[in-house]
C-alpha positions in Angstrom: 84.3 57.6 59.1 84.0 57.7 62.9 85.9 54.4 63.2 88.8 55.8 61.1 89.0 58.9 63.3 89.0 56.7 66.4 91.8 54.6 65.0 93.8 57.7 64.0 93.4 59.1 67.6 94.5 55.9 69.2 97.6 55.6 66.9 98.5 59.2 67.6 98.3 58.5 71.4 100.5 55.5 71.1 103.1 57.6 69.1 103.1 60.2 71.9 103.6 57.6 74.6 106.4 56.0 72.6 108.2 59.4 72.4 108.4 59.7 76.2 111.9 60.0 77.8 113.3 56.8 79.2 112.8 57.9 82.8 109.0 58.4 82.1 108.6 55.2 80.0 106.6 53.6 82.8 103.7 55.9 81.8 103.4 54.0 78.5 102.9 50.7 80.4 100.4 52.2 82.8 98.4 54.3 80.3 94.8 53.4 80.3 95.1 51.2 83.4 93.2 51.7 86.7 95.0 51.1 90.0 93.3 50.7 93.4 94.7 52.5 96.4 93.6 53.3 99.9 92.3 56.8 100.2 94.3 57.3 103.4 97.5 56.4 101.6 96.6 58.8 98.8 96.0 61.6 101.3 99.2 60.8 103.1 101.2 60.9 99.8 99.6 63.9 98.2 97.8 66.1 100.7 100.0 65.9 103.8 103.1 67.2 102.0 101.1 70.2 100.8 99.6 70.8 104.3 103.0 70.6 106.0 104.5 72.9 103.4 101.9 75.5 104.2 102.4 75.1 107.9 106.2 75.1 107.9 107.0 77.3 104.9 104.3 79.9 104.8 101.8 80.5 107.6 103.2 79.8 111.1 105.9 82.0 112.6 109.1 80.6 114.1 110.9 81.5 117.4 112.6 84.5 115.8 109.1 86.0 115.3 109.0 85.7 111.5 107.4 83.7 108.7 109.7 82.8 105.8 108.3 85.7 103.6 109.1 88.3 106.3 112.5 86.8 106.9 113.5 86.7 103.3 112.4 90.3 102.7 114.2 91.7 105.7 117.4 89.8 104.9 117.3 91.1 101.3 117.1 94.6 102.6 119.9 94.0 105.1 122.2 92.6 102.3 121.3 95.6 100.1 122.7 98.0 102.6 119.4 99.5 103.6 120.2 99.4 107.3 122.5 102.4 107.2 122.2 103.7 103.6 119.5 105.9 102.1 116.0 104.7 101.3 115.4 102.7 98.1 112.3 102.4 95.9 110.0 99.7 97.2 110.0 98.3 93.6 113.8 97.7 93.9 113.4 95.8 97.2 110.5 93.7 95.8 112.6 92.8 92.8 115.6 91.9 94.9 113.5 89.8 97.3 112.4 87.6 94.4 115.9 86.1 94.4 115.0 84.5 97.7 111.2 84.4 97.5 109.9 83.4 94.0 106.4 84.9 94.6 104.5 87.5 92.7 105.6 91.1 93.2 102.2 92.1 94.8 102.4 89.4 97.4 105.9 90.5 98.4 104.9 94.2 98.4 101.9 93.4 100.7 104.3 91.8 103.1 106.6 94.8 103.0 103.8 97.2 103.6 102.7 95.5 106.8 106.2 95.8 108.2 106.4 99.6 107.6 106.0 102.4 110.0 103.5 104.1 107.8 101.0 101.2 107.8 100.8 101.2 111.6 100.4 97.4 111.9 103.4 96.8 114.1 104.1 98.2 117.6 107.8 98.4 116.7 108.0 98.6 112.8 111.0 97.1 111.2 110.9 99.2 108.0 111.1 103.0 107.8 108.9 104.2 104.9 108.2 107.3 102.8 105.0 107.6 100.9 101.5 106.2 101.2 101.6 102.8 102.8 97.9 102.6 103.6 96.6 101.9 107.1 96.1 98.7 109.1 92.8 100.2 110.5 91.3 100.9 107.1 90.3 98.7 104.2 89.8 101.6 101.8 93.2 103.3 102.5 95.3 101.2 100.3 99.1 101.7 99.8 100.5 103.4 96.8 102.2 101.4 94.0 105.8 100.3 94.9 107.3 102.6 92.3 106.0 105.6 94.4 107.1 104.5 97.9 110.6 104.3 99.4 111.9 102.2 102.3 114.9 101.3 104.4 115.4 99.3 107.5 114.4 100.9 110.8 117.2 101.2 113.4 115.5 98.6 115.6 116.0 96.1 112.7 119.7 96.1 113.4 118.9 94.0 116.5 117.5 91.3 114.3 120.8 90.9 112.4 123.3 91.6 115.2 125.9 88.9 115.0 124.4 87.3 111.9 127.9 87.3 110.2 129.4 85.5 113.2 127.9 82.1 112.5 125.0 82.6 114.9 122.5 80.9 112.7 122.5 78.3 109.9 122.4 79.3 106.3 120.9 77.3 103.4 120.9 77.7 99.6 118.0 79.7 98.1 115.5 78.0 95.8 117.9 78.0 92.8 121.1 77.5 94.7 122.6 80.8 93.7 122.5 82.5 97.1 122.6 81.6 100.8 119.9 82.7 103.2 119.4 82.3 107.0 117.0 79.8 108.4 116.3 82.1 111.3 117.3 85.6 112.3 119.4 85.9 115.5 117.0 88.4 117.1 118.6 90.0 120.1 115.2 90.4 121.8 112.0 88.2 121.8 110.6 89.7 118.6 108.0 86.9 118.5 106.2 88.7 121.4 106.9 92.3 120.4 104.9 92.5 117.2 101.6 90.9 116.3 101.6 87.9 114.0 98.7 86.2 112.4 98.6 83.2 110.1 96.2 80.6 108.7 97.6 77.2 107.7 95.9 73.9 106.9 94.0 72.6 109.9 95.6 75.1 112.2 96.2 78.8 112.7 98.3 81.3 114.7 97.3 84.6 116.3 99.9 86.2 118.5 99.2 89.6 120.0 101.9 92.2 120.5 103.5 93.2 123.8 105.4 96.3 124.9 109.2 95.9 124.1 110.3 97.4 127.4 108.0 95.1 129.3 109.0 92.0 127.3 112.7 92.7 128.0 112.1 93.2 131.7 110.0 90.0 131.9 112.7 88.0 130.1 115.4 89.3 132.5 113.2 88.4 135.4 112.7 84.9 134.0 116.4 84.5 133.6 116.9 85.4 137.2 113.9 83.3 138.4 112.0 81.0 135.9 109.1 80.8 138.4 108.6 84.5 138.6 105.1 86.0 138.0 105.4 87.4 134.4 102.2 89.5 134.9 104.2 91.7 137.2 106.5 92.7 134.4 104.2 92.5 131.3 100.7 92.8 132.6 98.9 92.6 129.2 99.4 93.0 125.5 100.1 96.3 123.8 98.9 97.2 120.3 100.0 99.7 117.7 96.4 100.9 117.5 96.3 101.9 121.1 92.7 101.8 122.5 91.7 100.4 125.9 92.1 96.8 127.0 89.5 95.5 129.4 91.8 93.8 132.0 90.8 90.7 133.8 93.9 89.3 135.6 92.5 85.8 136.0 91.7 85.5 132.2 95.0 87.1 131.3 96.9 84.6 133.5 95.1 81.8 131.7 96.2 83.2 128.4 99.8 83.5 129.6 99.7 79.9 130.9 98.0 78.2 128.0 98.5 80.4 125.0 94.8 80.4 124.3 91.9 82.7 125.3 90.6 86.1 124.4 90.3 89.6 125.8 88.3 92.7 124.7 89.6 96.0 123.4 87.6 99.2 123.4 87.9 102.4 121.4 88.8 105.6 123.1 86.7 108.7 122.6 86.2 112.3 123.6 82.8 114.1 123.9 82.4 117.6 122.5 79.1 118.7 124.2 79.3 122.1 122.6 79.0 120.6 119.1 77.0 117.5 120.2 79.5 115.1 118.8 81.8 112.2 119.8 85.2 111.8 118.4 86.7 108.3 118.2 90.5 108.5 118.1 91.7 105.0 118.8 89.9 101.7 117.8 90.5 98.1 118.6 93.3 96.4 116.7 90.9 93.9 115.1 88.4 96.6 113.9 88.4 98.8 110.9 87.0 102.3 110.2 84.7 101.0 107.5 83.4 98.1 109.6 82.5 100.5 112.4 80.8 103.1 110.2 78.9 100.4 108.3 77.7 98.8 111.5 76.6 102.2 113.0 74.7 103.0 109.8 73.0 99.6 110.0 72.0 100.3 113.6 70.5 103.6 112.7 68.7 102.1 109.7 67.2 99.3 111.7 66.1 101.8 114.5 68.3 100.0 117.1 70.0 103.3 117.7 67.9 106.4 117.5 70.3 108.9 119.1 72.7 109.2 116.2 72.3 112.0 113.6 75.4 111.4 111.4 78.6 109.4 111.3 81.7 110.6 109.4 85.2 109.4 108.7 87.4 112.5 109.4 90.7 110.6 109.3 93.5 112.9 108.1 97.2 113.5 108.3 96.8 113.8 112.1 95.5 110.3 112.4 92.3 108.3 112.8 89.1 110.1 113.6 85.5 108.9 113.5 83.0 111.6 114.3 79.5 110.7 115.6 76.9 113.5 115.8 74.2 112.8 118.3 70.8 114.3 119.1 70.7 117.1 121.7 68.4 115.0 123.9 70.7 112.0 123.9 73.1 111.1 126.7 76.5 110.6 125.0 77.9 108.4 127.7 74.9 106.1 127.5 75.1 106.1 123.7 78.7 105.0 123.8 77.8 102.1 126.1 75.2 101.0 123.6 77.8 101.3 120.7 80.3 99.3 122.6 77.8 96.5 122.9 76.4 96.6 119.4 79.4 97.6 117.2 83.1 97.0 116.5 84.0 99.9 118.8 84.5 97.0 121.3 86.1 93.9 119.8 87.6 90.7 120.9 91.2 89.5 120.2 91.4 85.7 120.1 94.8 84.4 121.2 96.4 81.3 119.7 100.1 81.3 120.4 101.0 78.7 117.8 104.7 78.6 116.9 107.1 76.4 114.9 109.7 75.0 117.3 112.3 72.9 115.5 109.9 72.5 112.6 107.0 71.4 114.7 103.9 73.5 115.5 103.4 74.0 119.2 101.0 76.1 121.2 102.9 77.8 124.0 102.1 80.2 126.9 104.2 83.3 127.4 106.5 81.5 129.8 107.0 78.7 127.3 107.7 81.2 124.5 110.3 83.1 126.6 111.9 79.7 127.6 112.2 78.6 124.0 113.5 82.0 122.9 116.1 81.9 125.6 117.2 78.4 124.4 117.4 79.8 120.9 119.3 82.9 122.0 121.8 81.0 124.1 122.6 78.8 121.1 123.1 82.0 119.0 125.4 83.5 121.6 127.3 80.2 122.0 127.9 80.0 118.2 129.0 83.6 118.1 131.5 83.0 121.0 132.8 79.9 119.3 133.2 81.9 116.1 135.1 84.6 118.0 137.2 81.9 119.8 138.2 80.4 116.5 139.2 83.8 115.1 141.2 84.6 118.3 143.0 81.2 118.2 143.9 81.8 114.5 145.3 85.2 115.4 147.2 83.8 118.4 148.6 81.1 116.1 150.0 83.7 113.8 151.5 85.7 116.6 153.2 82.6 117.8 155.1 82.6 114.4 155.9 86.2 114.9 157.6 85.4 118.2 159.7 82.7 116.5 160.8 85.1 113.8 161.5 87.9 116.3 164.3 85.8 117.7 166.2 86.1 114.4 164.7 88.8 112.2 167.9 89.0 110.2 167.5 85.3 109.3 164.0 85.9 108.0 165.2 88.8 105.9 168.1 86.8 104.5 165.8 83.9 103.5 163.5 86.2 101.7 166.4 88.1 100.1 168.2 84.9 98.9 165.0 83.2 97.5 164.9 83.5 93.8 161.2 82.7 93.2 158.4 84.4 94.9 156.4 81.2 95.2 159.3 79.7 97.3 159.4 82.4 99.9 156.6 81.0 102.1 157.9 77.4 102.0 161.4 78.5 102.8 160.3 80.5 105.8 158.1 77.6 107.0 161.0 75.2 106.8 163.6 77.5 108.4 161.5 78.5 111.4 159.4 75.3 111.7 156.1 77.1 111.3 153.1 76.1 109.2 152.0 77.6 105.8 149.5 80.1 107.3 152.1 81.4 109.8 154.8 81.7 107.1 152.3 83.6 104.9 151.7 86.0 107.8 155.4 86.6 108.3 156.0 87.1 104.6 153.3 89.8 104.5 154.9 91.9 107.2 155.9 95.3 105.8 159.5 96.3 106.0 158.7 99.4 108.1 157.0 97.1 110.6 160.2 95.2 111.4 161.1 97.9 114.0 161.3 96.8 117.6 158.4 98.9 118.9 155.9 97.4 116.4 157.0 93.9 116.9 156.8 94.2 120.7 153.3 95.7 120.5 152.2 92.8 118.4 153.7 90.2 120.8 152.0 92.0 123.7 148.7 91.2 122.1 149.3 87.5 122.9 148.5 88.1 126.6 145.4 90.0 125.7 144.2 87.3 123.3 144.8 84.6 125.8 142.8 86.5 128.4 140.0 86.9 125.9 140.1 83.2 125.1 140.0 82.3 128.7 137.0 84.6 129.3 135.2 83.1 126.3 135.9 79.5 127.5 134.6 80.4 130.9 131.4 81.9 129.4 130.8 78.9 127.2 131.2 76.6 130.2 128.7 78.5 132.2 125.0 78.9 131.4 124.8 81.6 134.1 127.4 83.7 132.3 125.7 83.2 129.0 122.4 84.4 130.5 124.2 87.4 132.0 125.3 88.5 128.6 121.8 88.1 127.2 120.3 90.0 130.2 122.8 92.9 129.7 121.9 93.1 126.1 118.2 93.2 126.9 118.7 96.0 129.4 120.5 98.0 126.7 117.7 97.3 124.2 115.0 98.3 126.6 116.8 101.5 127.5 117.5 102.4 123.8 114.2 101.3 122.1 111.7 101.0 124.9 108.5 103.1 124.7 105.5 103.8 126.9 102.5 101.6 126.5 100.0 102.6 123.8 97.2 100.4 125.0 95.8 101.5 128.3 94.4 99.0 130.8 90.9 99.4 132.3 89.7 97.1 135.0 87.0 94.7 134.0 85.2 95.4 137.3 84.9 99.1 136.4 83.3 98.3 133.0 79.5 98.2 132.9 78.5 95.1 131.0 75.5 96.0 128.9 73.4 93.5 126.9 71.7 94.2 123.6 68.4 93.6 125.3 69.0 96.5 127.7 68.8 98.9 124.7 65.5 97.5 123.4 62.4 99.6 124.2 60.1 97.4 126.2 56.4 97.9 125.5 53.3 95.6 125.1 52.2 94.9 121.6 50.0 92.6 119.5 51.2 90.8 116.5 48.9 90.0 113.6 49.5 87.4 110.9 47.6 87.7 107.6 46.7 85.1 105.0 48.8 86.9 102.4 51.9 86.7 104.5 52.0 90.1 106.3 53.1 90.5 109.9 51.9 93.6 111.7 53.5 94.6 115.0 51.4 97.2 116.7 51.8 98.7 120.2 48.7 98.2 122.4 48.6 101.9 122.9 48.1 102.4 119.2 45.4 99.7 119.1 43.4 101.4 121.8 43.2 104.6 119.9 41.7 103.0 116.8 39.4 100.0 116.2 40.2 99.5 112.5 43.1 97.5 111.1 44.0 98.1 107.5 44.5 95.0 105.3 45.0 94.5 101.6 42.0 93.7 99.5 40.8 90.1 100.0 43.4 89.6 102.8 42.4 88.3 106.3 43.9 87.8 109.7 44.7 84.2 110.4 46.7 84.5 113.7 47.3 87.0 116.5 49.0 87.1 119.8 50.0 89.6 122.5 53.5 90.0 123.9 56.3 92.4 124.5 58.9 94.0 122.3 61.7 92.1 123.9 60.3 88.7 123.0 60.7 86.4 120.0 58.1 85.5 117.4 58.1 82.0 116.1 56.7 81.7 112.6 55.6 78.2 111.4 55.4 77.5 107.6 53.2 75.2 105.6 56.3 73.1 104.8 57.0 72.4 108.4 59.9 74.9 108.8 60.2 77.3 111.8 61.5 80.9 111.5 62.6 82.9 114.5 62.6 86.7 114.6 63.2 89.2 117.4 60.2 91.4 117.6 62.5 94.4 118.3 64.1 93.8 114.9 60.7 94.4 113.2 59.4 97.8 112.3 56.8 99.3 114.6 53.6 99.4 112.6 50.5 101.6 112.8 47.1 100.1 112.4 46.9 101.7 109.0 50.1 99.9 107.8 50.1 96.6 105.9 53.0 95.3 107.9 56.2 93.4 107.1 56.0 91.1 104.0 57.3 87.8 105.3 58.0 86.0 102.0 60.7 88.6 101.2 62.1 88.9 104.8 62.3 85.1 105.3 63.2 84.2 101.7 60.3 81.6 101.6 60.0 79.1 98.9 57.4 79.7 96.2 55.1 77.1 97.6 55.7 78.0 101.2 53.4 80.2 103.4 53.5 81.2 107.1 50.5 79.6 108.8 51.0 80.3 112.5 52.8 82.5 115.0 53.8 82.1 118.6 55.3 84.9 120.8 57.6 83.7 123.6 60.7 84.4 125.6 60.9 81.4 128.0 59.6 78.7 125.6 57.0 77.6 128.1 53.7 76.0 127.1 53.0 73.9 124.0 51.7 74.1 120.4 49.0 72.3 118.5 49.8 71.7 114.8 47.1 70.8 112.2 48.0 69.0 109.0 46.2 68.8 105.6 45.7 65.1 106.0 43.5 65.6 109.1 46.0 64.9 111.8 46.8 67.1 114.8 50.0 67.0 116.9 50.9 68.5 120.3 54.4 69.2 121.5 56.1 71.3 124.2 57.4 74.6 122.9 60.7 74.0 124.7 61.5 71.5 121.9 62.2 74.6 119.7 64.6 76.4 122.0 68.2 76.4 120.7 71.4 77.4 122.4 72.7 79.0 119.3 70.8 81.9 117.8 69.4 79.9 114.9 67.0 81.8 112.7 65.6 78.8 110.9 64.8 75.2 111.9 64.1 73.0 108.9 61.4 70.4 109.4 60.6 71.7 112.9 57.3 69.9 112.8 56.4 66.8 110.8 56.6 67.2 107.0 54.5 64.2 106.1 51.7 66.6 105.1 51.4 70.4 104.6 50.8 72.3 107.8 47.5 74.1 107.9 47.7 76.1 111.2 49.7 76.3 114.5 48.3 77.5 117.8 49.9 78.3 121.1 48.5 76.6 124.2 49.0 77.1 127.9 47.9 75.0 130.9 45.2 77.6 131.6 43.9 77.3 128.1 43.9 73.5 128.2 42.0 73.5 131.4 39.3 75.9 130.1 36.7 74.5 127.7 36.2 77.9 126.3 39.8 78.0 125.0 40.5 74.3 124.4 37.9 73.5 121.8 39.0 73.6 118.2 37.2 73.2 114.8 38.7 71.4 111.8 37.2 71.8 108.4 37.9 69.9 105.2 37.5 71.0 101.6 34.6 68.5 101.4 32.6 70.9 103.6 32.8 68.6 106.6 33.8 69.8 110.1 34.6 68.4 113.5 34.5 70.2 116.9 36.7 68.6 119.5 38.6 69.3 122.6 42.4 69.5 122.0 43.0 67.4 125.2 41.8 64.4 123.2 45.1 64.7 121.2 48.0 62.9 122.9 51.0 65.1 123.5 54.2 63.6 122.2 57.8 64.2 123.3 59.3 64.7 119.9 58.7 68.0 118.0 58.3 66.2 114.6 55.6 63.7 115.7 52.7 63.1 113.3 50.1 63.4 116.0 46.7 61.8 116.0 44.1 61.4 113.2 41.3 63.9 114.1 39.3 64.2 110.9 38.9 61.1 108.7 39.1 62.2 105.0 38.2 60.7 101.7 40.8 60.3 99.0 42.0 63.6 97.5 40.3 65.5 100.4 42.3 67.8 102.6 41.9 70.0 105.6 41.7 73.7 104.8 41.0 75.3 108.2 41.8 74.7 111.8 40.9 77.3 114.4 39.8 77.8 118.0 36.1 77.8 118.6 36.5 81.0 120.6 37.4 82.8 117.4 33.9 82.2 115.8 31.2 84.9 115.9 28.7 82.4 117.4 30.4 79.4 119.0 27.0 77.9 120.0 26.1 77.3 116.3 29.1 74.9 116.0 28.2 72.6 118.9 26.4 70.2 116.6 29.8 69.3 115.1 31.2 68.2 118.4 32.7 64.8 118.7 33.8 63.1 121.9 36.3 61.0 120.0 38.8 61.4 117.3 39.1 60.0 113.8 35.6 60.6 112.6 34.4 61.8 109.2 32.8 65.0 110.7 29.5 66.6 110.0 28.5 68.5 106.9 28.5 72.3 107.2 25.3 74.3 107.1 25.0 77.1 104.5 25.3 79.7 107.4 28.6 78.1 108.5 29.8 78.2 104.9 29.0 81.9 104.7 30.9 82.7 107.9 33.8 80.6 106.7 33.9 82.3 103.3 33.9 85.7 104.8 36.3 85.4 107.7 38.7 82.6 106.7 39.1 82.0 103.1 39.4 83.7 99.7 
């Protein structure tokens, strides 16, 4: 039965292949075959076209300042008459844009929303909107559906299309060949610098900050006059729609201007109402959101990093953004804000990556390079416009030349028209009689009878001189880059005067900003940390320990490690599986002696068979550690081996994983040189123990070394305890277990030793 089914399936497959069209018949020959191909060739043939499509057709802006999605949307609105006409429903605009951009309606609407005045994403919005368009600074404030909002082009958008009908840019067919669309918009100002633009492509990204329109125009004019001018003089720094303060470092800004890469910091602006004990945040960094700020402040309060805040509220309304922070009466609001700048998104970084498509190739340019490329682009646009006008004037002059010929004998022209029987023969007869071409004859034939008066004809002929003067002026401009640049500069002056605005983002000197580190806000006090067998970590201030002598533990729990330190240090926690976990002591709750402490398995997400067996408190990673393993080995390594440049919270296999870790102890040079602190006891589950000096173990350079064999074990035996002799109630009783060499079988424990071991160390 199975064989029949298999044969039936095979036959059906062959029939399907046989039915393929002729152009796909090769599939029938290759069906079921396996071909070998280099993976590099496969990636080149399949992945690279996709990657380049994303880079060129989607994510990276071009020199006109737009990605294809933006350009198609704005051009659709321009062709729909939304530059001068009334607003239209956003849904209509989205639907019309699909003729150029076959994306989903939501994707197109999201693009539209970001370009609107209501969304406040752009410094100079291109779309005037009515209705709820959401806000760039809020994730929760989403825009209304497109059927509820209305849009039209903002007056400044006219500058994007000025001269577009004069052959300034190339046009190409849309995706289905039913319409023409521009490859670029002939922007009359460097729009690529005026509005922020972000994009993530394949293997690259772009992040261009916005600059003040007036400053950009002035800088471009200055560059036209002197390409070596200092651009920082005219446009000192970026300007954002969100306002806020920019921490200005001229050296760093100059590097960004030169290379197109770098970053700068933005700070929120605030006012303090001391009468009501509150701080009002009115402007936030462009890269921050209300929700991100409030969530971070709530986290800081919850983790006790900030104790001065009573409440945080979002009071944003029709008047604009407002985050209100209520603080305690005893708090210093200025000092509190310095903390919040350091710990929250009230101060944020804007990373610059001025990546643009120039002639279809992605290039990272500095500001000077962008202005230079825009000037080349704009010169070409103006040249094409002048050539277009020149052709139109020449055509008009050509027609007026025919009028001059006819004027010599108007009666002859009238007679020819009058005596011609067929309408279709009028133009050919005029052309033959006056020796003019078809277009000129058509122009003469279209002259109205009332226009044959002398005054009208002389006026028209007088236009010849004017047209010739205009043509001469155009020819002179086309032949001179200086004159072309003068036209562009004059246009930029007009734009700056008409549309220029004052800066929204204020500059504050980096020298005047107090740089505060997170550690500066941490309360510094001496403490003692206790590690228990059941996995609890207690952090107790020494002042609290002095007031009481009793530490509360869970039933049958015991302390297996303790160490003094300060609240600004780190605690290193070593696990039985050889992993290392790092915690900042300041991040842990302050415990009382009566508290159980922090439960580490939950905090560190330990494996089910993993336990914390040792702790070390440090800040400078000086000293060393001794690690005991269940197989009777002990290793020594410098603590500096565990210092990392990145703030890593977990190091996997920080020590050798050849055998479970039993215990870890911190050692200093003083401890190693003092017999009272350098003697250790190792005990096996076979009730054998060895007392030895830790200096007998050779220190290795690698952190994962297996160490030296200290206690020689029988098969199936294992070490269950490793602790300093100084921790025992009567160290002298253990001297009989001392060995002056390593790798011995140890000495059997006495019953008294067993009793102490059972009470103090083990369940």
